[in-house]
C-alpha positions as CSV (number, residue, x, y, z in Angstrom):
1,M,39.9,-16.1,48.9
2,S,37.9,-12.9,49.6
3,L,39.7,-9.6,50.4
4,N,38.2,-7.1,52.8
5,L,40.0,-3.9,53.3
6,G,38.6,-0.8,55.1
7,K,35.0,-0.4,54.1
8,R,35.3,-2.4,50.9
9,S,35.1,-6.1,49.9
10,F,36.8,-7.3,46.7
11,A,35.7,-10.4,44.7
12,T,38.3,-12.8,43.3
13,T,37.6,-11.3,39.9
14,D,38.2,-7.7,40.9
15,L,41.4,-6.0,39.7
16,V,42.4,-3.4,42.3
17,V,44.6,-0.3,41.7
18,M,46.8,0.9,44.6
19,A,48.1,4.4,43.8
20,I,51.6,5.3,45.0
21,I,51.9,8.6,46.9
22,N,55.5,9.3,48.0
23,R,56.0,11.6,50.9
24,T,59.7,11.7,50.3
25,P,62.1,14.3,48.8
26,D,64.1,11.7,47.0
27,S,61.7,9.2,45.3
28,F,63.3,7.3,42.4
29,Y,60.3,8.1,40.3
30,D,59.2,11.7,40.9
31,Q,62.2,13.1,42.9
32,G,60.0,14.6,45.6
33,A,57.1,15.9,43.5
34,T,54.6,15.0,46.2
35,F,56.7,15.8,49.3
36,D,54.7,19.0,49.7
37,D,51.3,18.5,51.4
38,K,49.3,20.2,48.8
39,A,51.0,18.5,45.9
40,A,50.5,15.2,47.7
41,M,46.8,15.8,48.3
42,D,46.3,16.9,44.7
43,A,47.9,13.6,43.6
44,V,45.5,11.7,45.9
45,D,42.5,13.5,44.5
46,R,43.7,12.8,40.9
47,A,44.4,9.1,41.6
48,I,40.9,8.6,43.0
49,D,39.3,10.4,40.0
50,E,41.4,8.1,37.7
51,G,40.2,4.9,39.4
52,A,42.4,4.1,42.3
53,D,40.9,1.8,44.9
54,I,43.7,2.2,47.5
55,I,46.1,5.1,48.3
56,D,49.5,3.8,49.4
57,I,51.5,6.4,51.3
58,G,55.2,6.0,51.8
59,G,57.5,8.1,54.0
60,V,60.8,6.4,53.2
61,K,62.5,5.9,49.8
62,A,62.9,2.1,49.2
63,G,66.5,2.3,48.1
64,P,69.6,3.7,49.7
65,G,69.6,7.4,50.5
66,I,69.0,10.0,53.2
67,E,68.7,8.4,56.6
68,V,65.1,8.5,57.8
69,D,64.4,7.4,61.4
70,A,61.1,6.3,62.8
71,A,60.3,9.8,64.1
72,E,60.8,11.4,60.7
73,E,58.8,8.7,59.0
74,I,56.0,9.3,61.4
75,R,56.2,13.1,60.8
76,R,56.0,12.5,57.0
77,T,53.0,10.1,57.1
78,V,50.7,10.4,60.1
79,S,49.3,13.9,59.6
80,F,48.9,13.2,55.9
81,V,47.0,10.0,56.6
82,E,44.7,12.0,58.9
83,A,44.1,14.6,56.2
84,V,43.4,12.0,53.5
85,R,41.0,10.1,55.8
86,Q,39.1,13.4,56.6
87,R,38.9,14.3,52.9
88,H,38.1,10.8,51.5
89,D,36.1,8.9,54.2
90,S,35.7,5.7,52.2
91,I,39.0,5.4,50.3
92,I,41.3,2.6,51.5
93,I,44.5,4.0,52.9
94,S,47.7,1.9,52.9
95,V,51.0,2.9,54.4
96,D,54.3,1.5,53.1
97,T,56.4,0.9,56.2
98,W,58.3,-1.9,57.8
99,R,58.4,-0.4,61.3
100,H,55.8,-1.3,64.0
101,E,56.2,2.2,65.6
102,V,55.1,3.8,62.4
103,G,52.4,1.2,61.8
104,E,50.8,2.0,65.2
105,K,50.7,5.7,64.6
106,V,49.3,5.5,61.1
107,C,46.6,3.0,62.1
108,Q,45.6,5.4,64.9
109,A,45.3,8.1,62.2
110,G,43.0,6.0,60.0
111,A,45.1,3.7,57.8
112,D,43.5,0.4,56.6
113,V,46.5,-1.5,55.4
114,L,50.2,-1.9,56.4
115,N,52.3,-2.5,53.3
116,D,55.5,-4.3,54.5
117,A,57.8,-4.3,51.5
118,W,60.7,-5.8,53.5
119,G,59.5,-9.2,54.3
120,G,58.7,-9.1,58.0
121,T,62.0,-7.5,59.2
122,D,60.0,-6.2,62.2
123,P,57.7,-9.0,63.2
124,A,55.8,-6.7,65.6
125,L,54.3,-5.0,62.5
126,A,51.9,-8.0,62.2
127,D,51.0,-7.5,65.8
128,V,50.0,-3.9,65.0
129,A,47.9,-5.1,62.1
130,A,46.2,-7.6,64.4
131,Q,45.6,-5.0,67.1
132,F,43.9,-2.6,64.7
133,G,42.2,-5.1,62.5
134,V,43.8,-3.8,59.3
135,G,45.3,-5.4,56.3
136,L,48.9,-6.6,55.8
137,V,51.0,-7.1,52.7
138,C,53.6,-9.9,53.1
139,T,56.4,-9.4,50.7
140,H,59.4,-11.4,49.6
141,A,62.6,-9.4,50.0
142,G,65.1,-12.3,50.1
143,G,66.0,-11.6,53.7
144,H,67.7,-8.3,52.8
145,T,68.0,-5.4,55.2
146,P,65.6,-2.5,54.5
147,R,66.9,0.0,52.0
148,T,69.8,-2.2,50.7
149,R,70.3,-3.3,47.1
150,P,71.0,-7.0,46.2
151,H,74.5,-7.9,45.2
152,R,75.2,-11.1,43.3
153,V,72.1,-12.6,44.9
154,T,71.3,-16.2,43.9
155,Y,68.4,-18.6,44.4
156,D,68.2,-22.3,43.7
157,D,64.6,-21.7,42.6
158,V,63.4,-18.1,43.0
159,M,59.7,-18.8,42.8
160,A,59.9,-21.6,45.3
161,D,61.7,-19.2,47.7
162,I,59.1,-16.5,47.1
163,V,56.2,-18.9,47.8
164,Q,57.7,-20.4,50.9
165,S,58.6,-16.9,52.3
166,T,55.3,-15.1,51.6
167,V,53.0,-17.9,52.5
168,G,55.0,-18.4,55.7
169,L,54.7,-14.7,56.6
170,A,51.0,-14.8,55.8
171,Q,50.5,-17.9,58.1
172,Q,52.5,-16.3,60.9
173,A,50.4,-13.2,60.5
174,V,47.2,-15.2,61.0
175,E,48.7,-16.9,64.1
176,R,49.4,-13.4,65.5
177,G,45.8,-12.4,65.0
178,V,45.7,-10.6,61.6
179,R,42.5,-11.2,59.7
180,K,42.9,-13.9,57.1
181,D,40.7,-12.0,54.7
182,A,42.9,-8.9,54.9
183,I,46.3,-10.4,54.0
184,M,48.0,-10.1,50.6
185,I,51.3,-11.6,49.4
186,D,53.8,-9.8,47.1
187,P,56.6,-11.4,45.1
188,G,58.7,-8.2,45.7
189,H,59.9,-7.4,42.2
190,D,63.5,-5.9,42.4
191,F,63.6,-6.5,46.2
192,G,66.5,-8.9,46.8
193,K,66.4,-9.9,43.1
194,N,68.2,-9.2,39.9
195,T,66.3,-8.5,36.6
196,R,66.2,-12.2,35.6
197,H,64.7,-13.1,39.0
198,S,61.9,-10.6,38.6
199,L,61.2,-11.7,35.1
200,E,61.0,-15.3,36.2
201,A,58.8,-14.3,39.2
202,T,56.4,-12.7,36.7
203,A,56.3,-15.6,34.3
204,R,55.6,-18.0,37.2
205,L,53.2,-15.8,39.1
206,G,50.5,-18.4,38.8
207,E,52.3,-20.5,41.4
208,M,51.7,-17.7,44.0
209,V,48.0,-17.4,42.9
210,Q,47.5,-21.2,43.4
211,T,48.3,-20.7,47.1
212,G,44.9,-19.0,47.5
213,W,46.3,-15.8,49.0
214,P,45.5,-12.6,47.1
215,V,48.6,-11.6,45.1
216,L,49.7,-7.9,45.0
217,V,52.4,-6.8,42.5
218,S,54.4,-3.7,42.6
219,L,55.8,-3.3,39.1
220,S,55.6,0.3,38.3
221,N,58.6,1.8,36.5
222,K,60.9,-0.6,38.3
223,D,64.5,-1.4,37.4
224,F,63.7,-4.8,36.0
225,V,61.5,-3.1,33.4
226,G,64.2,-0.5,32.7
227,E,66.9,-3.1,32.3
228,T,64.8,-5.4,30.2
229,L,64.1,-2.6,27.7
230,D,67.3,-0.5,28.4
231,L,65.2,2.5,29.3
232,P,65.4,5.3,31.9
233,V,62.7,5.7,34.6
234,D,60.6,8.2,32.6
235,Q,60.3,5.8,29.6
236,R,59.2,2.6,31.4
237,L,55.4,3.0,31.3
238,T,54.8,0.7,28.2
239,G,56.9,-2.0,29.7
240,T,55.1,-1.6,33.1
241,L,51.7,-1.9,31.5
242,A,52.7,-5.0,29.5
243,T,53.9,-6.6,32.7
244,T,50.7,-5.5,34.5
245,A,48.5,-7.1,31.8
246,V,50.5,-10.4,32.0
247,S,50.3,-10.4,35.8
248,A,46.6,-9.8,35.8
249,W,46.0,-12.6,33.3
250,L,48.0,-14.9,35.5
251,G,45.9,-14.1,38.5
252,A,47.4,-11.1,40.4
253,R,44.7,-9.0,42.0
254,I,46.2,-5.8,43.4
255,F,48.5,-3.5,41.4
256,R,50.6,-0.8,43.0
257,A,51.1,1.9,40.4
258,H,52.3,5.5,39.8
259,N,50.3,5.9,36.6
260,V,46.8,5.2,37.8
261,K,44.7,6.1,34.7
262,Q,46.8,3.9,32.3
263,T,46.9,1.1,34.8
264,R,43.2,1.2,35.3
265,Q,42.6,1.0,31.5
266,A,45.0,-1.9,31.1
267,L,43.3,-3.8,33.9
268,D,39.8,-3.1,32.6
269,M,40.8,-4.4,29.2
270,V,42.1,-7.6,30.8
271,S,38.9,-7.9,32.8
272,S,36.8,-7.6,29.7
273,I,38.8,-10.1,27.7
274,R,38.4,-12.6,30.6
275,G,34.6,-12.0,30.6
276,D,34.5,-10.4,34.1
277,R,33.6,-6.9,32.9
278,P,31.3,-5.9,30.0
279,P,32.5,-3.3,27.5
280,A,31.8,0.3,28.6
281,V,29.8,0.7,25.3
282,A,28.9,-1.8,22.6
283,R,27.8,-0.1,19.4
284,R,29.9,-1.7,16.7
285,G,27.8,-3.9,14.4
286,L,24.6,-3.1,16.3
287,T,23.6,0.2,14.7
């Protein structure tokens, strides 16, 4: 299935990097390093230079923390979306939100994608995507309330649940008027899952790919990587890149990442091994 976002079209063989820009003071990864406008814009510029195709802007920490209402989320994201759009006319801008009120404001400001990490908690978000003709990410979160952590969660078959949920959300979005060629599905690593669930979801990612919907994965420095290797957040890059390469080989197409340069290199290597990208240079054995 083709994927058309903003001013760009992506072939089924393209591996797309979505750079994470947190507009929060309490991000689990950077602890507010890009909460300031200048620091955030510097991070956007750097991500684009390093090969990002999409900039994903988030105004609320995914996990429990400071209460952030819709008005505050709008304050953190809308003016920044406007600034990024003015500075980078052709870059694809995504906003990580589950609220339709926020979605409407960021689309008016120039966003191209609404990244709903909480599994359609607010069904009206799809209506906003349809109204503005933007992309939508449909994520499996196990039915959990936004910003809550799973506790003793169980599934009879975690991948069957993921496929049923995400494909159902994608089909509902089409029925609400969202463009079919702008919808992505996400297994939701760590969201409503323990570490074993996320590992199984990765190993069986091909089952999502077989549905035909473009698969997005958000793997970067997450707890399932940390628990698998028993490492803190600042030491999870190697595990993240290993999971990224496996996911790409299994057919995932969009990769949400903190470390853009390293992710781009890992994906380019996978593309070249698959035969979809020629080597950047080829001198060995020829001169």
